C-alpha positions as semicolon CSV with decimal commas, in nm:
position;residue;x (nm);y (nm);z (nm)
1;M;11,171;8,943;8,994
2;L;10,931;9,234;9,006
3;Q;11,088;9,576;9,017
4;Q;10,988;9,854;9,253
5;Q;10,733;10,070;9,074
6;Q;10,663;10,439;9,097
7;T;10,317;10,567;9,176
8;R;10,157;10,752;8,886
9;T;9,845;10,968;8,864
10;N;9,554;10,907;8,627
11;S;9,330;11,169;8,462
12;R;9,106;11,181;8,771
13;G;9,404;11,257;8,994
14;E;9,405;10,911;9,154
15;A;9,739;10,752;9,234
16;Y;9,793;10,416;9,067
17;V;10,050;10,148;8,996
18;I;10,048;9,878;8,732
19;G;9,882;9,571;8,879
20;P;9,961;9,204;8,819
21;T;9,737;9,191;8,509
22;G;9,910;9,491;8,352
23;A;9,614;9,721;8,419
24;P;9,629;10,033;8,638
25;L;9,556;9,959;9,005
26;T;9,422;10,231;9,238
27;V;9,345;10,212;9,609
28;N;8,977;10,170;9,516
29;D;9,066;9,862;9,308
30;L;9,232;9,682;9,598
31;P;9,055;9,388;9,760
32;P;8,809;9,479;10,037
33;A;8,948;9,491;10,391
34;N;8,724;9,200;10,492
35;T;8,856;8,966;10,222
36;G;8,831;8,610;10,344
37;R;8,932;8,415;10,034
38;W;9,277;8,507;9,907
39;V;9,300;8,408;9,542
40;I;9,620;8,463;9,345
41;R;9,507;8,790;9,188
42;R;9,414;8,950;9,520
43;K;9,744;8,856;9,681
44;A;9,935;8,988;9,380
45;E;9,738;9,315;9,385
46;V;9,828;9,379;9,748
47;V;10,195;9,302;9,682
48;A;10,196;9,533;9,376
49;A;10,029;9,811;9,575
50;V;10,289;9,792;9,851
51;R;10,581;9,764;9,611
52;G;10,455;10,058;9,411
53;G;10,402;10,279;9,713
54;L;10,026;10,293;9,669
55;I;9,986;10,181;10,031
56;A;10,245;10,131;10,303
57;L;10,335;9,783;10,422
58;E;10,205;9,863;10,770
59;E;9,874;9,978;10,622
60;A;9,839;9,658;10,420
61;L;9,915;9,440;10,723
62;E;9,659;9,623;10,935
63;R;9,395;9,656;10,664
64;Y;9,403;9,289;10,568
65;R;9,496;9,148;10,912
66;L;9,811;8,987;10,773
67;T;10,133;8,904;10,950
68;S;10,454;9,040;10,807
69;E;10,567;8,680;10,753
70;E;10,256;8,606;10,546
71;F;10,302;8,914;10,328
72;L;10,674;8,844;10,282
73;A;10,593;8,485;10,183
74;W;10,361;8,617;9,910
75;Q;10,630;8,855;9,790
76;Q;10,898;8,584;9,785
77;S;10,667;8,342;9,604
78;I;10,610;8,599;9,330
79;D;10,983;8,671;9,304
80;R;11,080;8,305;9,283
81;H;10,793;8,147;9,091
82;G;10,578;8,424;8,944
83;L;10,207;8,442;9,013
84;A;10,176;8,063;9,007
85;G;10,385;8,055;9,325
86;L;10,090;8,207;9,510
87;R;9,873;7,900;9,458
88;T;9,812;7,743;9,796
89;T;9,790;7,399;9,637
90;R;10,144;7,439;9,504
91;I;10,317;7,568;9,818
92;Q;10,481;7,235;9,902
93;Q;10,600;7,187;9,545
94;Y;10,771;7,528;9,536
95;R;10,937;7,512;9,879
C-alpha cells in the first residue's frame, strides 16, 4: 500500500512528490489535461500527485474529466495489486 507523501520543494522552488517511477514529479510533469489514452504510468502519476498533495482530488477530477469512482478504482488497484493492477486488460483477473 502506498503511503501518503509530503510535498517537497526542489532547487527551482517547485513543489514535487516522488512519482511511481521513483523520480520527482511536479505539476508540470503531470499528464496533459486533454489526455485521451490512460496508460499505467499516467494513471499512477495522477494518483501519486493527489496522494502527495501536489494537486487536490477535486482538481484532478476536473482537470482530467474523471469521476470520483474512476479515480478511486485506480487508487484501489494500486493498493491491492501495485502498478500492474492498473492494466485495463487485467481488470477482470484482479476483481
